[in-house]
Every structure is written in C-alpha cells, then in structure tokens.
C-alpha positions as CSV (number, residue, x, y, z in Angstrom):
1,M,112.6,78.3,108.0
2,I,109.2,77.4,106.5
3,G,108.6,74.5,109.0
4,S,109.4,76.7,112.0
5,A,107.2,79.5,110.7
6,F,104.4,77.1,110.0
7,W,104.0,75.9,113.6
8,L,104.5,79.3,115.0
9,T,101.8,80.5,112.5
10,V,99.4,77.9,113.8
11,V,99.6,78.9,117.5
12,T,99.7,82.7,116.6
13,L,96.7,82.3,114.3
14,L,94.7,80.8,117.2
15,G,95.6,83.8,119.2
16,L,94.6,86.3,116.5
17,C,91.4,84.4,115.9
18,L,90.6,84.9,119.6
19,G,91.6,88.6,119.2
20,F,89.1,88.9,116.4
21,A,86.5,87.0,118.4
22,R,87.0,89.5,121.2
23,E,86.2,92.4,118.9
24,W,83.3,90.5,117.3
25,L,81.8,89.7,120.7
26,L,82.3,93.3,121.7
27,V,80.3,94.6,118.8
28,T,77.6,91.9,119.2
29,S,77.3,92.6,123.0
30,W,77.5,96.4,123.0
31,G,77.1,97.4,119.3
32,A,79.3,100.0,117.5
33,G,78.7,102.9,119.8
34,E,80.2,105.0,122.6
35,Q,80.7,102.1,125.0
36,S,82.7,100.0,122.5
37,D,84.7,103.1,121.4
38,A,85.5,103.9,125.1
39,F,86.8,100.4,125.8
40,L,88.9,100.3,122.6
41,I,90.3,103.8,123.4
42,G,91.3,102.6,126.9
43,L,92.8,99.4,125.5
44,F,94.8,101.3,122.8
45,L,98.1,101.8,124.7
46,P,98.4,98.4,126.3
47,E,97.4,96.7,123.0
48,A,99.9,98.8,121.1
49,L,102.7,97.7,123.4
50,R,101.6,94.1,123.2
51,I,101.6,94.1,119.4
52,S,104.9,96.0,119.2
53,L,106.6,93.4,121.5
54,A,105.0,90.5,119.7
55,G,106.3,92.0,116.4
56,G,109.9,91.9,117.7
57,L,110.5,95.3,119.3
58,L,112.6,93.9,122.1
59,S,113.8,90.7,120.4
60,A,115.1,92.5,117.3
61,A,117.6,94.4,119.6
62,A,118.1,91.8,122.3
63,L,118.5,88.6,120.3
64,P,121.8,89.4,118.6
65,L,123.2,90.5,122.0
66,F,122.0,87.3,123.7
67,L,123.5,85.2,121.0
68,Q,126.9,86.9,121.4
69,R,127.0,85.2,124.8
70,T,127.1,81.5,125.7
71,G,126.2,79.3,128.7
72,Q,126.3,81.1,132.0
73,R,126.8,84.5,130.4
74,Q,123.4,84.2,128.8
75,L,121.8,83.5,132.2
76,D,123.7,86.4,133.7
77,W,122.3,88.6,130.9
78,L,118.7,87.5,131.8
79,A,119.5,88.1,135.5
80,A,120.5,91.7,134.7
81,M,117.7,92.5,132.3
82,L,114.9,91.2,134.5
83,P,114.9,93.8,137.3
84,A,115.7,96.6,134.8
85,L,112.7,95.8,132.4
86,A,110.4,94.9,135.3
87,G,111.1,98.3,137.0
88,L,110.7,100.2,133.7
89,A,107.3,98.5,133.1
90,L,106.1,99.4,136.6
91,L,107.1,103.0,136.2
92,L,105.4,103.2,132.8
93,S,102.2,101.8,134.3
94,L,102.2,104.3,137.1
95,L,102.8,107.2,134.7
96,I,99.9,106.1,132.5
97,Y,97.6,105.4,135.4
98,A,98.2,108.9,136.8
99,T,97.6,110.6,133.4
100,A,94.7,108.4,132.2
101,P,92.0,111.1,132.2
102,W,94.1,113.4,130.0
103,L,95.4,110.6,127.8
104,V,92.0,109.4,126.7
105,K,91.1,112.9,125.6
106,L,94.1,112.8,123.4
107,L,93.4,109.3,122.1
108,G,89.7,109.9,121.4
109,P,88.9,113.7,121.1
110,G,85.6,112.9,119.4
111,L,84.2,111.0,122.4
112,A,81.5,112.5,124.6
113,A,82.2,113.3,128.2
114,P,80.6,110.1,129.7
115,A,82.5,107.9,127.2
116,N,85.8,109.8,128.1
117,A,85.3,109.0,131.8
118,Q,84.6,105.3,131.0
119,A,87.7,105.1,128.8
120,A,89.8,106.6,131.6
121,N,88.5,104.0,134.1
122,N,89.2,101.2,131.6
123,L,92.7,102.5,131.0
124,Q,93.5,102.6,134.7
125,V,92.8,98.9,134.9
126,L,94.3,97.9,131.6
127,V,97.6,99.7,132.2
128,W,98.7,97.0,134.7
129,C,98.9,94.6,131.8
130,I,102.3,96.2,130.9
131,P,104.5,94.4,133.4
132,G,103.3,91.0,132.2
133,L,103.7,92.0,128.6
134,M,107.3,93.1,129.2
135,L,108.3,90.0,131.1
136,H,106.9,87.8,128.3
137,A,108.9,89.7,125.7
138,L,112.1,89.3,127.7
139,F,111.6,85.5,128.3
140,T,110.8,85.1,124.6
141,V,114.4,86.2,123.7
142,A,115.8,83.2,125.5
143,L,113.5,80.8,123.8
144,H,114.0,82.3,120.3
145,A,117.8,81.9,120.8
146,R,117.3,78.2,120.9
147,E,114.8,78.3,118.0
148,R,111.9,77.5,120.3
149,F,109.2,79.6,118.7
150,V,105.9,77.8,119.4
151,L,105.7,78.2,123.1
152,A,106.5,81.9,122.9
153,G,103.9,82.3,120.2
154,L,101.2,81.3,122.7
155,G,101.2,84.9,124.1
156,S,98.4,86.3,122.0
157,L,96.2,83.3,122.6
158,L,96.7,83.5,126.4
159,F,96.1,87.3,126.4
160,N,92.8,87.1,124.5
161,L,91.4,83.9,126.1
162,P,90.0,85.3,129.4
163,P,88.2,88.3,127.7
164,V,86.7,86.0,125.0
165,I,85.4,83.6,127.7
166,Y,83.9,86.5,129.7
167,L,82.2,88.0,126.7
168,S,80.9,84.6,125.6
169,L,79.4,83.9,129.0
170,N,77.9,87.3,129.8
171,G,77.0,88.8,126.4
172,L,74.8,91.9,126.8
173,N,75.5,91.9,130.6
174,S,79.2,92.3,130.1
175,E,80.7,95.2,132.1
176,P,83.7,97.2,130.8
177,L,85.7,97.1,134.0
178,Q,85.2,93.3,134.4
179,L,86.4,92.9,130.8
180,A,89.5,95.0,131.5
181,R,90.3,92.7,134.5
182,C,90.0,89.7,132.2
183,C,92.6,91.3,129.9
184,L,94.8,91.8,132.9
185,L,94.5,88.1,133.8
186,G,95.6,87.3,130.2
187,S,98.7,89.4,130.5
188,L,99.8,87.5,133.6
189,L,99.3,84.2,131.9
190,M,101.6,85.1,129.1
191,P,105.0,85.1,131.1
192,L,103.8,82.3,133.5
193,I,103.5,79.8,130.7
194,L,107.2,80.3,129.8
195,L,108.7,79.8,133.2
196,P,109.0,75.9,133.0
197,A,111.0,76.2,129.8
198,L,113.3,78.9,131.3
199,W,113.8,76.8,134.4
200,A,114.9,73.9,132.2
201,Q,117.5,76.2,130.6
202,G,119.0,76.9,134.1
203,W,117.3,80.3,134.8
204,R,116.3,81.0,138.4
205,P,114.0,83.9,139.3
206,W,116.0,84.8,142.5
207,H,119.3,85.3,140.6
208,W,119.3,89.0,140.0
209,R,122.2,91.2,139.0
210,Q,122.7,94.9,138.9
211,P,122.3,95.9,135.2
212,G,125.3,97.6,133.8
213,A,127.0,97.0,130.4
214,E,124.1,94.8,129.3
215,L,121.6,97.6,129.8
216,R,123.8,100.1,127.9
217,E,124.2,97.7,125.0
218,L,120.5,97.1,124.8
219,G,119.7,100.8,125.0
220,Q,122.0,101.6,122.1
221,R,120.4,98.9,120.0
222,I,116.8,99.5,121.0
223,G,116.8,103.3,120.8
224,P,116.2,103.4,117.0
225,L,113.7,100.6,117.3
226,L,111.7,102.6,119.9
227,L,111.6,105.6,117.7
228,S,110.5,103.6,114.8
229,N,107.8,101.9,116.9
230,A,106.7,105.2,118.3
231,A,106.3,106.5,114.8
232,S,104.2,103.4,113.8
233,Q,102.1,103.6,116.9
234,G,101.8,107.3,116.5
235,L,100.3,106.7,113.0
236,T,97.8,104.2,114.6
237,L,96.9,106.8,117.2
238,L,96.5,109.5,114.5
239,E,94.3,107.0,112.5
240,R,92.1,106.5,115.6
241,L,92.0,110.2,116.3
242,V,90.9,111.0,112.7
243,A,88.3,108.1,112.9
244,S,86.8,109.5,116.1
245,L,86.2,112.8,114.2
246,L,84.3,110.9,111.4
247,G,81.3,110.0,113.5
248,E,80.1,107.7,116.3
249,G,81.2,104.1,115.8
250,A,84.0,104.9,113.3
251,V,86.7,103.9,115.8
252,T,85.0,100.5,116.3
253,W,84.7,99.9,112.5
254,V,88.3,100.8,111.9
255,N,89.5,98.6,114.8
256,L,87.5,95.7,113.5
257,A,88.8,96.1,110.0
258,R,92.4,96.1,111.4
259,K,91.7,92.9,113.4
260,L,90.4,91.2,110.3
261,I,93.4,92.3,108.3
262,N,95.7,91.0,111.0
263,L,94.5,87.4,110.5
264,P,96.4,86.8,107.3
265,L,99.3,88.8,108.7
266,V,99.9,86.2,111.4
267,A,101.9,84.0,109.1
268,L,104.0,87.0,108.1
269,M,104.7,87.9,111.7
270,S,105.8,84.3,112.4
271,L,108.0,84.4,109.3
272,N,109.6,87.6,110.6
273,Q,110.5,86.1,114.0
274,V,112.0,83.0,112.5
275,L,113.9,84.8,109.8
276,L,115.5,87.2,112.2
277,S,116.8,84.3,114.3
278,M,118.2,82.5,111.3
279,M,119.7,85.6,109.5
280,S,121.5,86.6,112.8
281,R,123.6,83.4,112.4
282,R,124.5,83.9,108.7
283,Q,126.6,86.4,106.7
284,G,126.9,87.7,103.2
285,S,125.3,85.7,100.3
286,E,123.7,83.2,102.7
287,R,121.9,86.0,104.5
288,L,120.8,87.5,101.2
289,Q,119.6,84.2,100.0
290,M,117.5,83.7,103.1
291,L,116.0,87.2,102.6
292,R,115.0,86.2,99.1
293,R,113.3,83.1,100.4
294,G,111.6,85.2,103.0
295,I,110.4,87.8,100.5
296,E,109.0,85.0,98.2
297,S,107.2,83.4,101.2
298,A,105.8,86.7,102.3
299,S,104.3,87.3,98.8
300,L,102.9,83.8,98.7
301,L,101.2,84.4,102.0
302,T,99.8,87.9,101.6
303,L,98.8,88.4,97.9
304,P,96.2,85.5,97.8
305,A,94.9,86.6,101.2
306,G,94.6,90.3,100.0
307,V,92.9,89.4,96.7
308,G,90.5,87.1,98.6
309,L,89.7,89.7,101.2
310,I,88.9,92.4,98.5
311,A,86.7,90.0,96.5
312,A,84.8,88.6,99.4
313,A,84.6,91.6,101.8
314,P,80.8,92.1,101.8
315,S,80.1,88.4,102.1
316,L,82.6,88.0,105.0
317,V,81.1,90.9,106.9
318,T,77.6,89.6,106.4
319,L,78.7,86.2,107.6
320,M,80.3,87.5,110.7
321,L,78.1,90.4,111.6
322,P,74.7,89.8,110.0
323,E,72.9,92.3,112.3
324,H,75.5,95.0,112.6
325,G,77.9,95.0,109.6
326,S,75.9,94.5,106.4
327,Q,74.9,98.1,106.1
328,S,78.1,99.5,107.7
329,P,81.2,100.9,106.0
330,L,83.1,97.8,107.1
331,P,83.1,95.8,103.8
332,H,84.7,98.6,101.7
333,L,87.0,99.6,104.6
334,L,88.2,96.0,104.8
335,A,88.8,95.8,101.0
336,W,90.8,99.0,101.1
337,F,92.9,97.8,104.0
338,A,93.9,94.8,102.0
339,V,96.1,97.1,99.8
340,P,98.6,98.2,102.5
341,L,98.6,94.5,103.7
342,V,99.9,93.4,100.4
343,M,102.1,96.3,99.5
344,G,103.8,96.5,102.9
345,S,104.3,92.8,103.5
346,W,108.1,93.0,102.8
347,N,108.9,96.0,105.0
348,A,109.4,94.1,108.3
349,L,111.6,91.5,106.5
350,L,113.7,94.2,104.9
351,A,114.2,95.9,108.3
352,R,115.2,92.6,109.9
353,Y,117.8,92.1,107.2
354,A,119.5,95.2,108.6
355,Y,118.8,94.2,112.2
356,A,120.6,90.9,111.7
357,D,123.8,92.9,110.9
358,G,123.3,95.0,114.0
359,D,122.1,98.1,112.1
360,T,118.9,99.5,113.7
361,R,119.4,103.1,112.5
362,L,118.9,102.6,108.7
363,P,115.5,101.1,109.0
364,L,114.5,103.8,111.4
365,R,115.3,106.6,108.9
366,C,113.4,104.8,106.1
367,E,110.4,104.1,108.3
368,L,110.3,107.7,109.6
369,L,110.1,109.1,106.1
370,G,107.4,106.6,105.2
371,S,105.5,107.5,108.4
372,A,105.7,111.2,107.5
373,V,104.1,110.5,104.1
374,N,101.3,108.6,105.9
375,A,100.8,111.3,108.5
376,V,100.5,114.1,105.9
377,L,98.0,112.2,103.9
378,L,96.0,111.3,107.1
379,A,95.4,115.0,107.5
380,V,93.9,115.2,104.1
381,L,92.5,112.0,102.6
382,P,90.0,110.9,105.2
383,F,88.2,114.3,105.0
384,A,88.0,114.0,101.2
385,F,87.2,110.3,100.9
386,G,85.8,109.3,104.3
387,L,87.0,106.2,106.1
388,A,88.6,104.9,102.8
389,G,91.2,107.7,103.2
390,L,92.7,105.9,106.2
391,P,93.9,102.8,104.2
392,L,94.8,105.0,101.2
393,A,97.2,107.0,103.4
394,A,98.6,103.8,104.9
395,S,99.3,102.4,101.4
396,A,101.3,105.4,100.3
397,G,103.3,105.2,103.6
398,V,104.2,101.5,103.3
399,I,105.2,101.8,99.6
400,C,107.5,104.7,100.4
401,T,109.1,102.8,103.3
402,G,109.6,99.6,101.2
403,V,111.3,101.5,98.3
404,L,113.6,103.3,100.7
405,L,114.6,100.1,102.6
406,M,115.5,98.4,99.4
407,H,117.4,101.4,98.0
408,R,119.4,102.2,101.1
409,Q,120.5,98.6,101.4
410,G,121.4,98.2,97.7
411,L,118.6,95.6,97.2
412,L,116.7,97.1,94.3
413,M,118.5,95.0,91.7
414,S,118.6,91.9,93.9
415,L,114.8,91.4,94.6
416,P,111.9,91.0,92.2
417,W,110.0,93.8,93.7
418,L,108.8,95.5,90.5
419,R,107.2,92.5,88.8
420,L,105.6,91.3,92.1
421,W,104.1,94.8,92.8
422,L,102.7,95.1,89.3
423,L,101.2,91.6,89.6
424,S,99.7,92.5,93.0
425,G,98.2,95.7,91.6
426,V,96.6,93.9,88.6
427,L,95.1,91.1,90.7
428,M,93.7,93.4,93.4
429,A,92.2,95.7,90.8
430,T,90.6,92.7,89.1
431,A,89.1,91.5,92.4
432,A,87.8,95.0,93.2
433,L,86.2,95.6,89.8
434,F,84.7,92.3,89.0
435,L,84.0,90.4,92.3
436,L,83.5,93.1,95.0
437,P,80.3,94.5,93.4
438,I,78.6,91.0,93.3
439,K,75.4,91.0,95.4
440,A,74.8,87.3,95.6
441,F,76.3,86.1,98.9
442,A,77.2,82.5,97.9
443,L,78.4,83.4,94.5
444,Q,80.7,86.1,95.7
445,L,82.1,84.0,98.5
446,G,82.7,81.0,96.2
447,L,84.3,83.0,93.4
448,A,86.5,84.9,95.9
449,T,87.7,81.6,97.5
450,A,88.4,80.2,94.0
451,L,90.4,83.2,92.9
452,G,92.4,83.2,96.1
453,A,93.2,79.5,95.7
454,V,94.2,80.0,92.0
455,V,96.5,82.9,92.9
456,W,98.1,81.0,95.7
457,L,98.7,77.9,93.5
458,G,100.1,80.0,90.6
459,M,102.5,81.9,92.9
460,A,103.6,78.7,94.6
461,L,104.5,77.1,91.3
462,W,106.2,80.2,90.2
463,L,108.2,81.2,93.3
464,R,108.7,77.9,95.0
465,P,110.2,79.5,98.2
466,W,110.8,76.0,99.7
467,R,113.4,75.1,97.0
468,K,117.0,74.5,98.3
469,D,119.1,75.9,95.4
C-alpha cells in the first residue's frame, strides 16, 4: 500500500506543484485583482469537476463494479460506459456554455460588470474541458483495477502543464482567453496519455455497446456520491461567494491558500486511491486492519505538514510572493487552513471503508450533516472574523463529518482518534503561539522545518504504519 501510494504521490505532487505554479504565475502576471478573480471564477466549475474526479468520484462507484467482472466482460463494461459518459459530458458542456453569463453572476456576485463579462467568456472556453476530464476518469478505472496507479496519476500534471508554459513565456502579456485554451489543451492530453495502456489491455475505441444494466448499476452506486460531491463543491462555491463579498482580491487569496494546502494533501489523495482498490479485495478484519494502516499513514503525512505550514506561513508567502503576498492576508489565511487539513485528513479514508463494502449512502448522510454545519457557520463567521472565518467554518464541518463516519460504522472504539486529535491540537497551537509570530525570515523558516521534521520522526517511530503485524 505505502509503496504504491509513494509513486502515485510523486507524480501527483508534480501535478499539484504545477497547479500551484499556475496560481502563482497568475498573481505575478495580473496581480490579485479583478482580472485574476474573473479567470478563477470562470475556471471554478471545470476545476471542481476535475478535482472531484481525481478524488475518486467516478472510481469509488465504478471500481467495485468493474472488479466484479473478468476478462471480456470488463471490456464490454468499458464499451458500454464510453458513449454514455461521453454523451453526458457533452450535454453538460452545452448546458454550462449556454448559461455562462448567469452562472458567473452566481459564482462571483461581488465582481464588477466588466469582470463578470470576462469571467463568462473564460467559462465558455473552459467548459469544453469537461469531456476530456470525464474520459480520463473512466479510463482510470480500468488502470486502477490492475493496480496501475502512476500513469493515471499524471492527469493533474498534464492538465496544468500547458497553462504554466503559457504564463511562463508571456508573463504580463498573458491573455485570459489564451490561458483558457491552454487549459483545454491540458484536458485533452489527460485521456490521450492513457490510450496505449488501454490498448494493451484489449480495449478498442470502435467497440461501443448500448449501455443498459451497466449504466443502471453505476447510477445506483454513484447517486449518493454525486450528492456528497455536490455538497462539497457547494461549500467551495459558498466559500468563494462569501470571499467575493469581502473585498477585491479576496477570491484570489483564498484560492491561492487552497492551492498551497493541497500540496501536502497530494500524498493523502494517492493513499485514498490505493486504499480503495486494496480494501475492495478484502473482507472483515483484513479490511479493518488496512483502514488502521491507512489512518496511521494519513496522520503521519498531514500532521507534520500542518504544523510546518502554521509555523512557517509568513516566511513561505514572503519566499513565494515577495512583491504581492508579504502584506496580504495570505500568511494567516494559510495558517488557519492547516487546521481543517489535519482534522479532516481521515474523512476520505473512512468514507472509502464504506465504499469498499458497496455502501455509498452512509458516507453521504454523514457528509451532508457536516456540510450543513460548515454552511451555517460560513454565513456567520467570515463577517465576524474576516477571511479567517472561512477555515474556521471548514474545521467545524470536517470534525463533525469525521465523528459521524466513525460513529455510524462502529469505529469509535477501533481507531485512536481521540489521542491523535488531542496531539494534533496541542502541536498546532504550539506552532501558532511560538513560531508564527517570529519576524526573522530565516529563523522562522528554520525552526518550522525543524519542528515539522521532529513531529514526523516522532510519529513515524510511534505509529510505524509500515509494520506487517
């Protein structure tokens, strides 16, 4: 599990680094203003779909169904799903294209009229990324079934590579519509890179079948996942909406903080994908044992990263954005977002524990309740505490979701959640109180790095998630 997750982490990390580079180049080229906000608002829906699919929206439902079949029946399943999902993607693209001027007003109500028009133009180009994203997710199912994770993990890298190259070459002369076309090119590269591997497995693109029972089975499994994902993306939308009401540039700062937080999450996303594939093949105590290893690995990955981010947030922002970020709200926003990163690191694993048994409804109910807590607090906390209210609301939501997932699956007594959460709270508070206020750049960065390394080493010696017993 750890070996497969490691190599998937490497390639996905490269993709997320390029994703952060895209946001960083966007700010350095255009600044944190209306033009950047307009592009990010236009990118929101395609990016939300890409992240959802990369996080397992389709594979969580489709992988167990695919594994129920063998040999030619698996190829028949792909032949039935290809026209169905491709047609759905085209219809969704057309719908969003036609409603783009109204959608951007919903996504960014605080934008001025010229920025709204630019966001609509951007969205009408970016919406055609959806077919490529959908095909990549479908092809990924077949590769994950054979535990081939690395090739499928190149998706994020391929999507972000063309826009990063364009922004690097053009800088201040970059045009929003040209940048949107580069994202479209990236979305086409994602499924194309998987075609040789599928061909070697016996798949042929001209073998299409009328979808019937396969589509009904997938619909029954994916329905709760779609609702869960809609709630998650709805929260992200609500977060962007609230940010757009907090002043010009707020959407850009929140988006950049989210991108930075996603960097340590990459290993966790990789672990989730590998764990789902492996748990789907196991039952009973073996599945629970694998979940424990996954939980320990997730804690080992996220707590040192979260502590280090809190301790070094001002220095990291100064290092990456010396002209734009040092006097911005980004350092404290980044530190606050480290809290839901750590406290919610188990939730996807706990949901996949249920998915591996074919239950997609229980995680949905838990996630909807957690999302409701988050949404209620988003309507209150940001207007009381400013941008810091966004991660505070997110923290409350992920904690509620995690407790519910463990309680409903009878795992509260089987997992070391209480002592790990208490340890996380103490270490993050220590970093915030003693290292975050340090003004000396080199001293803060050095102490934060040392603290993160000590935390990682201590947890590795304590948890030892690689042990075989």
